[in-house]
KETOR-487869 format. One record per residue: residue in three letters; x, y, z of N, C-alpha, C in turn. Coordinates in steps of 0.2 Angstrom, whole numbers, plus 5000, padded with zeros to 4 digits. Each point is the difference from the previous one (the first is absolute). Example, Ala and Ser with C-alpha at 12.3 -4.5 7.8 and 13.67 -1.06 7.14 Angstrom:
residues 2
Ala506649725039499650065000500450065000;Ser499850054996500450065001499650055003;
***
This chain:
residues 422
Met492750544954500349945003500850005000;Val500250034994500750014999500350055005;Asp499650055001500250055005500049975007;Asp499649965002499949975006500649965001;Phe500249964995500649955001500650045000;Asn500150064997500650045000500150025007;Lys499550025003500050035007500249945005;Met499949944998500249945004500749984998;Gly500350034995500749984998500049944995;Ile499449994997499949954995500050034993;Lys500449984996500050024993499649954996;Thr499650034995499549964996500350004993;Ile500149944997500250004993499549964996;Pro499650034996499549964997500249964994;Ile499749944999500249964994499650034994;Thr500450014994499750034994500249954994;Glu499650004995500149964994499850044994;Pro500349994994499950044994499449994996;Phe499549975003499449984996499450045002;Ile499650014995499450045001499449964998;Leu499649975004499449964998499550044996;Thr499749974995499550034996499450025004;Thr499949975006499550015005500250065005;Ser500650025000500250055004499750074999;Lys499950045005499850074999500550044996;Lys500649985000500550044996500149974993;Trp499649954998500149974994499950064994;Gln499550035000499850054995500550065000;Glu500250025006500550055000500749984997;Ala500249945001500649974997499949994992;Val499449994998499949994993500050074997;Asp499650055003500050074997500750035000;Lys500449995005500750035000500549964996;Lys499849944997500449964996500749985003;Ile499949975006500649985004500149935000;Leu499649964996500049935000500449974994;Ala500349945001500349964995499449994995;Thr500149994993499550004995500149944996;Asp499549984996500049954995500350034994;Ser500049964994500350024994499750064997;Ile499450025001499750054997499950065005;Gly500350005006500050065004499550005006;Asn499649945000499550005005500349975007;Pro499750025006500349975006500049935000;Phe500549975001500149935000499749975007;Thr499649954999499749975006500049935000;Tyr500149975005500049925001499849985007;Asp499949945000499849975007500649985004;Phe499950025006500649995005499649975006;Tyr500349985005499749965006499650065004;Phe500150064999499650055003499450024997;Gly500049984993499450024996500350024993;Asn499550034996500250034994500450065001;Thr500650014996500450065002500450034994;Gly500350065001500550034996500650015004;Ile500550024997500650015004500350074998;Ile500350045005500250064999500650004996;Asp500050054995500650004995500550055004;Ile500549985004500450045003500650034996;Phe500049984993500550024996499750064996;Arg499450025001499750064997500050055005;Ile500250064998500150065005499350015004;Asp499550004997499350015003499949945005;Gly500149944998499949955005500550005006;Lys500650024999500450015005499850055005;Lys499850064997499750055005499449985003;Trp499649974997499349985003500249955006;Phe500449954999500149965005500450035006;Trp500550044998500350045006499550045004;Asn499550034997499650045004499649965005;Ile499949944998499649965005500549995006;Tyr500649994999500549995006500150075003;Lys500050054997500150075003499450015005;Glu499449984998499450015005500149955006;Leu500349944999500149965006500550035004;Ala500650024997500550035004499850065004;Asn499550044997499750065004499649985005;Lys499849945000499649975006500449975005;Gly500750004999500549985005500249934999;Val499949964995500249934999500850005000;Gly500349955002500750005001500449974994;Gly499749984995500349974994499649974995;Val500349974995499649974995500249924999;Trp499549965000500149934998499749994993;Gly500449984996499749984993500149924999;Asp499449984999499949924999499949984993;Leu500149944998499949974993500250044994;Gly500650045002500350044995500449974994;Glu500049935000500449974995499850024993;Pro499450024998499449985003499849935000;Glu499649985005499949935001499649974994;Val499550044998499649984994500150064995;Phe500349994994500050054995500049974993;Pro499449994997500049974994500450034995;Val500249964995500550024995499850054995;Thr499350004999499750054995499950075003;Ala500250015007499950075002500650044998;Arg499850064999500550054998500150065005;Thr500650025001500150065004500450054996;Phe500150065002500450054997500749984999;Gly500249965005500749984999500149934996;Gly499549974998500149944996499449955001;Thr500149944997499549955001500149975007;Ala499549965003500049975006500649965001;Asp500249974995500649965001500750045000;Glu500050064997500650044999500150045007;Val499450015004500150045006499949965006;His499849944999499849965006500550005005;Asn500649994999500549995005500350075003;Ile499850054997500250075003499450045003;Tyr499449965000499450045003500150025007;Gly500249955004500150015007500550065001;His500649994997500550055000499850074999;Asn499650014995499750074998499550025005;Trp499749955003499550025005500350035006;Ala500649965002500350035006500350074998;Lys500250014994500350064998499550065001;Leu499449994997499550055001499950025007;Val499949955004499950015007500650045003;Phe500649984999500650035003500150084997;Glu499950014994500050074997499450045003;Gly499449975001499550035003500250035007;Tyr500349965004500250025007500550054999;Gln500549994996500550064999499750064998;Asn499550014996499750064998499550035005;Asn499649965003499550025004500150005008;Phe500449955002500249995007500749995001;Pro500450054998500749995000500349995007;Thr499750015005500249995007499849935003;Gln499749964996499849945002500449944997;Arg500349965003500349944997499549954998;Pro499949994993499549954998500149935002;Phe499549965002500049935001499749974994;Ile500349974996499749974994500149924999;Leu499549975002500049935000499749974994;Met500449964996499849984993500249934999;Arg499549964997500149934999500449994994;Ser500150054996500449994993500450064999;Gly500649984997500450064998500549984995;Tyr500550034999500549994994500750035002;Ser500449994995500750035002500050075001;Gly500250025005500050085002499550025004;Ser499549955002499550025005500250035006;Arg500649985002500350035007500050074999;Cys500150034995500050074999499450045002;Tyr499549965000499350035002499849975007;Gly500549985004499849985007499649945000;Met499949964995499649945000500149955005;Ile499549985004500149945005499649944997;Pro500449954998499749944997499949955005;Trp499549954999500049945004499949944995;Ser500149945003500049944996499349974998;Gly499550045001499449984997499649955004;Asp499549964997499549965004500349945002;Val500550005004500449945002499549955004;Asn500149934999499649955004500250015007;Arg499549995004500050005007500249935003;Thr500749984998500249945001500850005002;Trp500349955002500750005001500450014994;Gly499749974995500350014993500050074998;Gly499450035001500050084999500550045003;Leu500149985007500550045003500749984998;Ser500249944998500749984999500350044995;Gly499750034995500350034994500150085001;Gln499750025006500050075001500750045001;Val500449965003500750045001500350014994;Glu500149944996500350014993499750054996;Ile499350015000499750054996500250075002;Ser500050015006500250075003500750014998;Leu500549955002500750014998500150024993;Gln499749964996500150014992499850074998;Met499450025003499750064998500450065003;Gly500249995006500550055003500650024995;Leu500349944998500650014995499850034994;Gln499450004998499850034994499750085001;Gly500150025006499850075002499450015003;Leu499649955001499350015003500149975007;Ala500350045005500249985006499449995005;Tyr499450024998499450005005499649944999;Met500249954996499749944998499849965007;His499449985000499849965006499449964998;Ser499749965005499449964999499450015004;Asp499449984998499550005005500149965006;Leu500250035006500249965005499449955002;Gly500149945001499549955002499849964994;Gly500250034994499749974994499350034998;Phe499950004993499450034998499449954998;Ala500149954996499549964997499949935004;Gly499449985001499849945003499850005007;Ala499549965001499750005007500449955005;Asn500650025001500449965004500250045007;Leu499649985005500150035006500649965004;Asp500650024999500649975003500450055004;Asp499950005007500350055004500750005000;Glu500349945000500749995000500350044993;Leu499749984995500250034993500050085001;Tyr499450025003499850075000500650045004;Val500149975006500550035005500750004997;Arg500249954996500749994997500050064995;Trp499550014996500050054995500150075003;Leu499650015005500150075003500750015003;Gln500249945003500750015003500550024995;Tyr499949964994500550024994499850074998;Gly499450035000499850064998500350065004;Val500249985006500450065004500650024996;Phe500349964997500650014996499950014993;Asn499450034998499850014993500050084999;Pro500150024994499950084999499350025002;Ile499549964999499350025002499749945004;Phe499750025005499649955005499350014999;Arg499749954996499350014998499649944999;Pro499649975005499649954999499450014995;His499949964996499450014995499849934997;Ala499349994999499849944998499350004997;Gln499849954997499349994998499649995006;Ser499350014999499650005006499849935003;Asp500349954997499949935002500250005008;Val500650035001500350005007500250075001;Ala499950035005500250075002500750005001;Ser500350064997500750015000500250035007;Glu499650035004500250045005500149965006;Pro500550015004500249965006499449995005;Ile499650055001499550005005499549944999;Phe500049974994499549954999500349935001;Arg500650005002500449935001499949985007;Ser500349945001500049975007500450045005;Asp499950005006500450035005500849994999;Trp500249944999500749984998500350054995;Ala499650004994500250034994500050085001;Lys499550025004500050075001500550035004;Asn500249965005500650025005500650004996;Leu500249954996500650004996500050064994;Ala499450014997499950054996500250075003;Lys499750015006500250065004500750015001;Lys500449955002500750005001500350024993;Ala499849974995500350024993499950074999;Ile499450035000499850074999500450045004;Glu500149995007500450045004500750014998;Leu500349944998500750004998500150054994;Arg499549994995500050044994500050085002;Tyr499650025005500050075002500650025004;Ser500349955004500650025003500650014996;Met499949974994500650014995499950064995;Leu499650045002499850064995500750044999;Pro500450025005500650044998500549964995;Tyr500149945001500449964996499749994993;Asn499349995000499749994993499950064996;Tyr499950065004500050064996500650024997;Ser500649985004500650024997500249954994;Leu499749945000500149964994499650034994;Ala499450035001499650034995500450064997;Tyr500350045004500450064998500649974996;Glu500349955002500649974996499849984993;Asn499449975000499849974994499850064995;Ser499850065003499850054996500650044997;Gln500649995003500650034998500449964996;Thr500049935001500549964996499649954996;Gly499449985002499749944996500149945003;Ile500449995006500249945003499349985003;Pro499849934999499449985002500049995008;Leu499450005003499949995007500149935002;Met499849954996500149935000500649984996;Arg500549975002500649994997500249935000;Pro500249974994500349935000500649995004;Leu500149945002500649995004500750014997;Phe500050004993500650014996500250085000;Phe499550045003500350075001500550005005;Glu500049955005500550005005500649964998;Glu499949954995500649964998499950004992;Pro500250054996499950004993500449954996;Asp500549975003500449954997499849935002;Asn499549995004499849945002499449974995;Glu500249964995499549984995499549965003;Ala500149975006499449965003499550045002;Leu500150075001499550045003499650034994;Leu500249994994499650044994499349974999;Thr499949945002499349974999499749995007;Lys500350025005499749995007499550055002;Ala499449985001499450045001499649985006;Asp500249965005499749985005500150055006;Gly500550044999500150065005500350064996;Tyr500050055004500250074997500250055005;Leu500350054998500250065004499450055000;Trp499850025006499650065000500450065001;Gly500150044995500550055001500749975000;Lys500450045003500749975001500149955006;Asp499650015005500249985006499549945003;Phe499549994997499549945003500149944995;Leu500049945003500049944996499449965002;Val499649994994499349975002499949944996;Phe499749955003499949934997499349995002;Pro499550014995499349995001499949925001;Ile499449985003499849935001499549994995;Met500149964995499549994994499849935000;Glu500049965005499749935000499649995007;Ala499549964999499649995006500349965005;Asn499950015007500349965005500850005000;Gln500350054997500749995000500350015007;Thr500549965002500350005006500750035000;Thr500349994995500750024999500150044993;Lys500650045000500150034994500850014999;Glu500249984994500750014999500250074998;Ile500450035003500250074999500750014998;Tyr500150044995500750024998500150075002;Phe500650015004500250065002500550034996;Pro499950064996500550034996500750015004;Lys500549994996500650005004500450065002;Asn499750064997500450065002499950035007;Ser499549975004499950025007499749945003;Asn500050015007499649955004499350035001;Trp499649965003499350015000499749985006;Thr499550045003499649995006499349994999;Asp499749955003499349995000499650055003;Ile499650044997499750065004499549985005;Tyr499849945001499649975005500349975006;Ser500549964998500449965006500650035001;Thr500350054996500650035001500649954999;Lys499949944997500549954999500450024994;Lys500649995000500550034995500249944995;Tyr500150024994500249954995500650034996;Asn500449954998500650024996499850014993;Gly500350054997499950014993500449954996;Gly499749984994500349954996499849935002;Ser499549995005499849935003499349994998;Thr499849945000499449974998499749975006;Glu499550025003499749975006499349984999;Lys499849945003499349985001499750025006;Ile499550055000499850025006499349985001;Asn499850005007499349985002499550064998;Val499449994997499650054998499550015006;Ala499850075001499550025005499450024996;Thr499449995004499450024997499950075000;Ala500350045005499950075001500350044995;His500549984996500350044995500449964995;Ile500250034995500449964995500850025002;Pro500449954998500750025001500350064997;Thr500250055005500250064998500750025004;Phe500550034996500650015003500250074998;Val500550035004500250074999500849995000;Arg500350054996500750004999500350025007;Asn500549975002500450025006500350065000;Gly500150045005500350065001499750064997;Val499449994998499650064997499550035004;Leu499950065000499550035004499350014996;Ile499549985003499350004997499550045004;Pro499750054996499550045004499349975000;Tyr499749995005499349985001499650065003;Thr499350004999499650045003499549975005;Lys499750035004499449975004499549994995;Val499649945002499449984996499550065000;Val499850024994499450054999499449974996;Gln499550035001499449974997500050024992;Thr500250054998500150024993500650044999;Thr500250004994500650044998499950085002;Gln499450025000499950075002500250015007;Asn500049955005500350015007500749995000;Tyr500449984995500749995000500450065001;Glu500450015005500550055001500749985000;His500450024996500749985000500550035005;Ser499750045005500450045004500149955007;Asn499749945000500149965006500149934997;Leu500649984999500249934998500349965005;Asp499949934999500449955003500649984996;Leu500650005002500649984996500249935002;His500049964996500349935002500649994996;Leu500549985005500749984997500149935001;Tyr500149964994500149935000500749995001;Phe500349995006500750015001500449944998;Asp500650014997500449954998500750025002;Glu500449975004500650025002500550014994;Lys499949974994500450004995499950064995;Val499450045002499850064996500150065004;Thr500650034999500150065004499750074998;Ser499850004994499650064997499649984995;Ser499550054999499549994994499750074999;Glu499750014994499750064998499449994996;Arg499450035002499449994996499750074999;Gln499650014995499650064999499349985001;Phe499650055003499349995001499750074998;Tyr499449994997499650064997499450015004;Phe499950075001499350015004499850074996;Asp499350005000499650064998499350005003;Glu499650054998499450005003499449964996;Gly500349964995499549954997499650034994;Asp500250064998499650034994500550044996;Asn499850034995500450054996499950075001;Ser499750025006499950075001500750035002;Lys500050075000500650045001500249995007;Glu499649985004500249995007500249935002;Asn500249964994500149935001500649995004;Asn500550045001500650005004500449934999;Pro500249994994500449944999500750005003;Glu500249945003500650005003500349934998;Leu500650004999500449944999500549995005;Leu499949955005500550005005500549944999;Thr500650025001500549955000500249985007;Cys500049935001500149985007500749965000;Glu500550025003500649975001500049965007;Thr500249945000500049965006500749985001;Glu500350015006500749985001500049965007;Ile500249944999500049955006500749995002;Glu500150025007500749985003499949955005;Lys500549985003499949945005499650015006;Asn500050065002499650025006499450044999;His499950034994499450044999499950014993;Ser499450034998499850014994499850084999;Ser500150024994499950074999499650014993;Phe499550055000499650014994500150074998;Gln500050014994500150074998499550014994;Trp499650055000499550014995500250074996;Lys500049994994500150064995499450014997;Val499750065000499450024997500150044994;Ile499749984995500150044993499350034999;Tyr499950065000499350034999499950014992;Phe499549984997499950014993499750074999;Leu500250044996499850074998499649994994;Pro499750054997499750004994500549994995;Arg499949964994500549984995500550054998;Glu499850064999500450054997500550035006;Lys499849985006500550025006500349945004;Lys500049944996500249945004500750015002;Val500249985006500750005002500249935003;
***
């Protein structure tokens, strides 16, 4: 199945959990190899969980770590696109359990962090040409070093559930975990609300990860929604794909500097104390200004436009002055989104999968402002993997605007192997 999906350009990422049920075919193997957390006298520690009676893998023990990685190695050899680790807080971890790293209470908050570490190091050792995708519900200080992608957990499928997501992501980004995101549409509850679903997906376009996910009460996939919701979800997804050149460059910038993809407005005005607690809008990278809609039937939205530049609505092309606050009418087809004036933004044609994306044919959009006579931006391109044929390029685009014409100049920096870098 995984092989068939890969041929279609669909990457499979299986959900995995660190528990082994006593009814599992692998239970006796886990007992014999001594890879489980134990009780006070060294026997496998078992307890009831909502899956059934279970033990938990001791990832602090070398043998446990190796055993767990070998399962992932088998999956990677089958062609899976990454690892999803769930319940790694761990969600249920009785205080009397013991691991090689300490008691349950002593290792509880670092379990998910070390789980991400074992996956990351496993890929480094066995699949060094593959960039690991490591989605984890729990982490700790430094988890960014292992490429961990966190999300905000089993959030309610309500407007209240949506309303806190921007602030969560902004705060986590400032703490170094720049790929913080949410289950688009919400996770928990049998709430079939197409407006909420659409607004969450529209917000998700400007998230590090675009990923609808939910309990089975209500399907999370757009195909099961009303025609109205499906059409708007399609538009949101197509915008997400068209922004691949811009978003990929954000990912590169984060990898080099740690600057988050979602940025608080005070990044633009660090001396403006009023922006220190403002989280109803944010910057997507340096040049997009995004204000999600987080209330039902909302018809207007108050927008603050940072003062260091003027801004253009990407849908209507209406211009707004920096430093102003405007109440704008809200459309159902999209959330309020603006771009910095005078900046060149690359877009690509809509593709079905990232496998079909080619950066050799881009649409360049210049958001003209007669007061901006020049701008410079860098964009990063490669082949999307870590192979020797990756061909990484960092392009510097200089834009010069004169009264009667515009000129663009591209400077291409080719990256060579580290020891030969120029």
